[in-house]
N, C-alpha and C positions, 0 to 999 in steps of 0.2 A: 632599298639600299642594296648595293652590290656586295657580294662576298668579299671579305678582306678590307672593306672600307673602315669599320671600327678599329681594326688593328693598325691600319695606315694612319688614321686620325690620332690614335694613342702614341704611335711612334714618331710622328712628325709634329704634333701639337696643333695641327690645323683642324678647323671644324670639318666634320664629315661632308657637309654640303660643298665646301671648296674642293675637296677631293673628288666627289661625284661630278661636279660641274666641269672638272678637268679630265674626265674619263680615266681616273686613277693615275694620271701622269702629270703631276704638278711640276711646271717649269720653275727654274730658279727665280725668275722675276715675280711670278705669282707667289712663291713661297716668301720672298723678301717683303712683298706687299702685304700679305695676309697673316703672317704669324703673329704680329703685334698690332693688327689692324684696329682692334677694339681700344687700344691705348693711343691710337693716332700716330704710331711710329712705323718706320720702314727699316729694314736691316741693311747694313752695308754689304756690298757684293764682295769686295776684297777682304773684309773682316766683319763678320756678322755680329761681333761684340759691340760694334759701333752702330748706333741708331740715329735717326733723324726724323724730322717732320716734313712730309711732302705736302704740297699745297693742294693736290687733287686726290682725295681719298677714293674717288671712283675710278681712277686710271687702272688699267689692267696690270701695270708694272710700275715700280718707282720711277720717277722722272730724274732722279739723281742718286748717286751712291754716297751716303754719308761718310763711309770710310775713305773714299777717294778725296772727298772734300776736306777731310781732316788732315790728310797727308800731302796734298798737292802743293800748297803754299810753302810749308817748311822744306819739302824736298827740292822744290824749284829754287828757293833762296839758298839752300845749302850747296846745291850743285853750281849755281852761278857764282857764289862766293869762292868755291874751291877752284873752278875753272879760271875765273878772272883774277882772283887774289893770289892763290898759291901757284897755279900753273902759268899765270901771266898770259893766258890765251884771250885775245880780244877779237870779237867778231860780232856783227850785228844780227846774225841769225839767232832766232830764239831757241832755247833748249826745250826740246819736246820730251815730256815725261812719258807720254803714251802716244804712239803713232800707229797708223795702219801697218800691220806686218803680214797681212794676208797675201794671197788667198790661202785659207786653211783647208786641210784635208780632214773632213769630218768622219769620225768612226761610224760604221754602219750600225753599231749596237747602241750608240748613244748620240746625244746632240752636241758632243764636245769634239774639238779638234784632236787629231791623233797622228802621231808619228811612230806608232807601234811597229809597223812593217819595216820602216827604215832602221829603227833601233834593233830589232831582232836580226836584221841582215848584218848590221855592223858588229853586233855581239857574236854572231856566228863566224864572221871573218876574222875577228880579233878576240880570241879566247881570254886575253889578259885585260880586256876592258872591264872596268868596275863602274858601277852606277850607285850614287847616293841620292835618294829621293827625299827631299825635305818638304813636308806638307803641313799646312795648318788645318786644324779641325774646324775652324770657323771660316774657311775659305769657300765661298760660294762661286768663285770664278773658275777655279780648278779644284773641285772637290777631291779630297784625298782618296775616298773610296772609288771614285771614277778612275783615278790614276792606278790604284791597286788592281782594279778590275782589268784595265788595259794591260798591265804588266803580267798579271796572272794568265792572260790569254795570249801572250807572246808565243809565236811559233819558235820555240827555243828548246834545245836539248836540256834535260834536267840538270846535267853537269854544270851548266852555266848559270843556273838560277841562284846559286850561292854568290854570284858576283853582284847581286842587287841587294842593297841595304836600304832600310827605311828609317826615318825619324819623324815622329809626329809631334806637333806643337799645339799649345792651347790657343794661339792666336790664329790669324788668317793668312792670306796670301803672302804678306810681307811680315813674316814672323819676327823680323829684327826690329819692328817698332814696339814690341813688347820686351822690356828689358830682361825679364827672366828667360824668355825664349831666345833672345839674342845671346845671352851667356851660354845657354844650353846648346844653341846652334853651333857656336864656336867649338864647344867640347865635342859635339858629334862630328864636325868636320875634321878636327884634329885626330880623333879616334879613327876615322875612316882613312885619312892619309897615312897615319902611322901603321895601320893594319896591313897596308900593302907596300 
């Protein structure tokens, strides 16, 4: 057993063997598949509070995202009702909730997309730019600690670091699907706007 494996197992909840088999670098798909594997459940990518049952327990990663499946239908219906009913916009094109927005620039220190360089540049050029980062603790698509790490390593003068504010929520990527987080998000946004 490698040094650090018992600690990683304790901190992640994963069996030591999973951590060893992944060379101490467990990807989010493996984590989603293996954390509740003994219960036959997979975690949601957008919101790890939502679980589901995948048909192939031997697959290396979940074949679907239970949190996306739980929100896709209601979001599609609400958007179509709003666009067609309230806005009176008629078109045969389907409303796409998630589409390809690549190509992404992946950070050299992680496996996540990064716009850190562009953000630092814009903040240096505009010292009045303020940034509010809203992040869900159960977000496995854009983990809040990955975002914090990227922002902590911005090539930015310390005088501008006070322009960055954080608010963390109990839910996942779409914190507004959890009513207490929606209310708190509104308060955080109001506080941010009124502060400046």
